[in-house]
C-alpha positions in Angstrom: -0.8 33.8 14.4 -1.5 32.6 18.0 1.2 30.4 19.6 0.0 26.9 20.3 1.4 25.4 23.4 1.9 21.7 22.3 3.6 19.0 24.2 7.2 18.9 23.4 8.9 16.1 21.5 10.8 15.3 24.8 7.5 14.9 26.6 6.1 12.5 23.8 9.3 10.4 24.0 9.0 10.1 27.7 5.5 9.0 27.5 6.0 6.5 24.9 9.0 5.0 26.5 7.1 4.7 29.6 4.1 3.2 28.0 6.4 0.7 26.1 8.2 -0.3 29.3 5.1 0.1 31.6 7.9 1.4 33.9 9.1 4.9 34.6 12.4 3.5 35.8 13.2 1.5 32.7 12.2 4.5 30.5 14.4 6.7 32.5 17.3 4.3 31.9 16.5 4.1 28.3 16.4 7.9 27.8 19.3 8.5 30.2 17.5 11.0 32.5 16.1 10.5 36.1 12.9 8.6 37.0 11.5 11.8 38.5 12.0 13.5 35.3 9.9 11.0 33.5 7.3 11.3 36.2 7.2 15.0 35.8 6.9 15.0 32.0 4.1 12.5 32.2 2.3 14.5 34.8 2.5 17.5 32.7 1.2 15.8 29.8 -1.8 14.5 31.7 -2.5 17.9 32.9 -2.4 19.2 29.3 -4.4 16.4 27.9 -6.8 16.6 31.1 -6.8 12.8 31.2 -5.0 10.3 33.1 -2.6 8.2 30.8 -1.6 5.6 33.4 -2.9 4.2 36.7 -1.3 1.8 39.3 -2.8 -1.7 39.5 -1.3 -3.2 42.6 2.4 -2.5 42.0 2.0 -2.6 38.2 1.8 0.4 35.9 -0.9 0.1 33.2 -2.2 2.4 30.5 -5.7 3.9 30.6 -7.9 3.5 27.7 -7.1 7.2 27.0 -3.3 6.4 27.4 -3.6 3.5 25.0 -5.5 5.7 22.4 -3.0 8.5 22.8 0.0 6.1 22.5 -1.1 5.1 19.0 -1.1 8.7 17.8 2.2 9.6 19.7 4.0 6.7 17.9 2.8 8.0 14.5 4.1 11.5 15.3 7.5 10.1 16.5 7.8 8.0 13.5 7.1 10.8 11.1 9.5 13.1 12.8 12.2 10.3 12.5 11.6 9.8 9.0 11.7 13.5 8.3 14.8 13.9 10.1 16.4 11.0 8.2 15.4 12.4 5.0 17.2 15.7 5.7 20.2 13.9 7.1 20.7 11.7 4.1 20.0 14.5 1.7 23.1 15.2 -0.2 22.4 18.6 -1.6 23.0 17.4 -5.1 19.7 16.2 -6.1 16.0 16.1 -5.4 13.6 13.6 -3.7 10.6 12.4 -5.5 7.9 10.7 -3.4 6.2 8.0 -5.4 3.3 5.6 -4.2 2.3 2.6 -5.9 -0.1 -0.3 -5.7 1.7 -3.1 -4.2 1.7 -6.0 -6.7 1.8 -3.3 -9.6 5.1 -2.2 -7.9 6.6 -5.7 -7.8 5.1 -7.1 -11.0 5.5 -4.1 -13.4 7.1 -1.1 -12.0 10.2 -2.4 -10.4 11.8 -3.7 -13.8 11.7 -0.2 -15.1 13.2 1.6 -12.1 17.0 0.8 -12.7 17.0 2.6 -16.0 15.5 5.6 -14.5 18.0 5.5 -11.6 20.8 5.5 -14.3 19.3 8.1 -16.5 18.6 10.6 -13.5 21.1 10.1 -10.8 20.2 13.3 -9.2 16.8 12.3 -8.4 16.3 10.2 -5.2 13.2 8.0 -5.2 11.2 7.5 -2.0 8.8 4.6 -3.0 5.8 3.5 -1.0 2.9 1.0 -1.4 -0.7 1.5 -0.6 -4.0 -0.2 -1.0 -6.4 2.4 0.6 -7.3 5.6 -1.0 -5.4 8.6 0.1 -4.6 12.2 -0.5 -1.5 13.0 -2.5 -1.4 16.7 -1.2 -1.8 15.9 2.5 0.5 13.0 2.4 3.2 14.6 0.5 3.1 12.4 -2.5 4.6 13.8 -5.7 3.4 10.9 -8.2 1.1 7.9 -7.6 -0.1 4.9 -9.6 -3.9 4.6 -9.4 -6.3 1.9 -10.8 -9.4 3.4 -11.9 -11.6 5.4 -14.3 -8.9 8.2 -15.1 -10.6 11.2 -13.6 -9.7 12.5 -10.1 -10.1 16.1 -8.9 -7.1 18.4 -8.9 -5.0 15.6 -10.3 -3.3 15.3 -13.7 -3.8 11.8 -15.1 -1.8 9.9 -17.6 -3.1 6.5 -18.7 -0.4 3.7 -18.7 -2.4 0.9 -20.1 -5.6 -1.2 -19.8 -5.7 -4.6 -18.4 -6.9 -8.0 -19.6 -8.1 -10.2 -16.7 -7.9 -13.9 -16.9 -9.2 -16.8 -15.0 -6.5 -19.0 -13.7 -5.5 -21.8 -11.5 -2.7 -24.2 -10.8 -2.3 -27.3 -13.1 -2.8 -29.5 -10.2 -5.8 -28.0 -9.2 -7.6 -27.9 -12.6 -6.5 -31.4 -13.3 -8.8 -32.5 -10.5 -11.8 -30.9 -12.0 -13.7 -31.4 -15.3 -14.4 -27.9 -16.8 -16.4 -28.2 -19.9 -18.4 -24.9 -19.5 -18.2 -21.6 -17.7 -20.8 -22.7 -15.3 -18.5 -25.4 -14.2 -16.1 -22.7 -12.7 -18.8 -21.9 -10.1 -18.2 -25.3 -8.5 -14.6 -24.4 -7.8 -13.2 -22.4 -5.0 -13.4 -18.7 -6.2 -10.7 -16.5 -4.8 -11.4 -12.8 -4.7 -9.4 -9.5 -4.4 -11.2 -7.3 -1.7 -11.0 -4.2 -3.8 -12.8 -6.0 -6.6 -15.6 -7.8 -5.1 -17.7 -8.0 -8.3 -15.1 -9.5 -10.6 -16.2 -12.9 -10.7 -19.9 -11.8 -11.0 -18.8 -9.7 -14.0 -16.9 -12.7 -15.6 -19.8 -15.1 -15.4 -22.1 -12.2 -16.8 -19.7 -12.0 -19.6 -19.9 -15.6 -20.3 -23.9 -15.3 -20.5 -24.4 -17.2 -17.3 -24.9 -16.4 -13.7 -24.5 -18.0 -10.4 -25.4 -17.2 -6.8 -21.6 -18.4 -6.0 -19.9 -15.5 -7.8 -19.6 -13.3 -4.6 -18.7 -16.3 -2.3 -15.3 -17.1 -1.4 -12.0 -16.0 0.2 -10.9 -12.4 -0.1 -7.3 -11.0 -0.3 -6.1 -7.5 0.1 -3.3 -7.8 -2.6 -2.8 -9.6 -5.9 0.6 -10.7 -4.5 -0.9 -13.0 -1.7 -3.6 -14.0 -4.2 -1.3 -15.2 -6.9 0.8 -17.0 -4.4 -2.3 -18.7 -3.1 -3.5 -19.7 -6.6 0.0 -21.3 -7.4 -0.2 -23.2 -4.2 -3.7 -24.8 -5.5 -5.8 -22.7 -3.4 -8.5 -22.2 -5.9 -9.2 -20.0 -9.0 -8.7 -16.3 -9.3 -9.1 -13.5 -11.7 -5.8 -11.9 -12.3 -4.5 -9.2 -14.7 -2.6 -11.1 -17.6 0.4 -8.6 -17.2 1.1 -9.6 -13.5 1.4 -13.3 -14.3 3.3 -13.4 -17.7 6.2 -15.4 -16.2 3.9 -17.8 -14.4 1.8 -18.5 -17.4 5.0 -19.0 -19.5 6.5 -21.4 -17.0 3.1 -23.2 -16.5 2.9 -22.4 -12.8 -0.4 -21.0 -13.6 -2.8 -22.1 -16.5 -6.1 -20.6 -17.8 -9.2 -22.2 -16.3 -11.2 -20.7 -19.2 -10.1 -19.0 -22.4 -12.4 -16.1 -21.9 -10.7 -12.7 -21.0 -12.5 -10.2 -18.9 -12.2 -6.6 -19.9 -12.1 -3.8 -17.4 -13.6 -0.3 -17.6 -10.6 0.8 -15.4 -7.0 1.3 -16.3 -3.7 2.0 -14.7 -2.9 5.8 -14.4 0.0 7.9 -13.4 -1.4 10.8 -11.4 0.1 13.9 -9.8 -1.1 17.1 -8.3 -1.6 19.6 -11.1 0.6 22.2 -9.8 3.7 19.8 -9.6 3.4 19.0 -13.3 6.1 21.7 -14.2 8.6 20.2 -11.9 11.5 18.6 -13.7 11.7 15.6 -11.3 7.9 14.7 -12.0 8.3 15.2 -15.7 11.2 13.0 -15.9 9.5 10.2 -13.9 6.2 10.5 -15.8 7.8 10.5 -19.2 10.0 7.5 -18.2 7.0 5.4 -17.3 4.8 6.4 -20.2 7.6 5.3 -22.6 7.9 2.0 -20.6 4.3 1.5 -20.8 4.2 2.1 -24.7 7.1 -0.4 -25.0 5.5 -3.1 -22.9 2.3 -2.8 -24.8 4.2 -3.3 -28.1 5.8 -6.3 -26.6 2.6 -7.8 -25.3 
């Protein structure tokens, strides 16, 4: 394999520090090297990239557009290197690391309550848990197990269904007390809140009640259910939320159904992992633990 002459970590650190401080002198002080060493590293980096990264504006150092773009990438690289180093330094040698990614609100509203028993049952497995909303590639991102919401069929992934969901239209008691809702059509006159990844939810809800409205796609959008739920509790409007996420709020009366109809979903929650990881004990233990937890929670529902 042909050797690749890439910028060294030291060079990247010098550039990042200089870009953060917009000063070679302060960057040198931080890294405990000379100002000329910083200048030399940056010059070598500019020669390698064939682009100027800094320019002088009067007596001030500023980033060029190319420098700003490169800084974003360099920070990602350094952060990843630091995370990898920390993982090795904290590795005890007596267990394994399991990288798990979950949907944010699913993690706080369902998954978290079943993690302590997993920790107790499998003390040799160290869990690294992250949250994501956007789609991602498990293999390229080094994820062992993920929780997806969808149709249950993804290429090169083993999929295990956790459970379906029932979606209910809810609002805060005070918000609903100010409105007279005698039919599904009346909900269209309320402020409808949406989850950005489910833009057609209200449209499907109204269609399920045999009605339609040109307002079903209108309203404020949220990236996560967590913020959406908090906004509804504060009286911000009505939202369609999976029942399992708000069991406590419904029981305590912080949220109440705006209409009794329940919206079924063609999608469900799944545990997924790359097919070739299925034989790893750490993956099997985690998957079996959550499948049992899901079965128990379904029985209690």
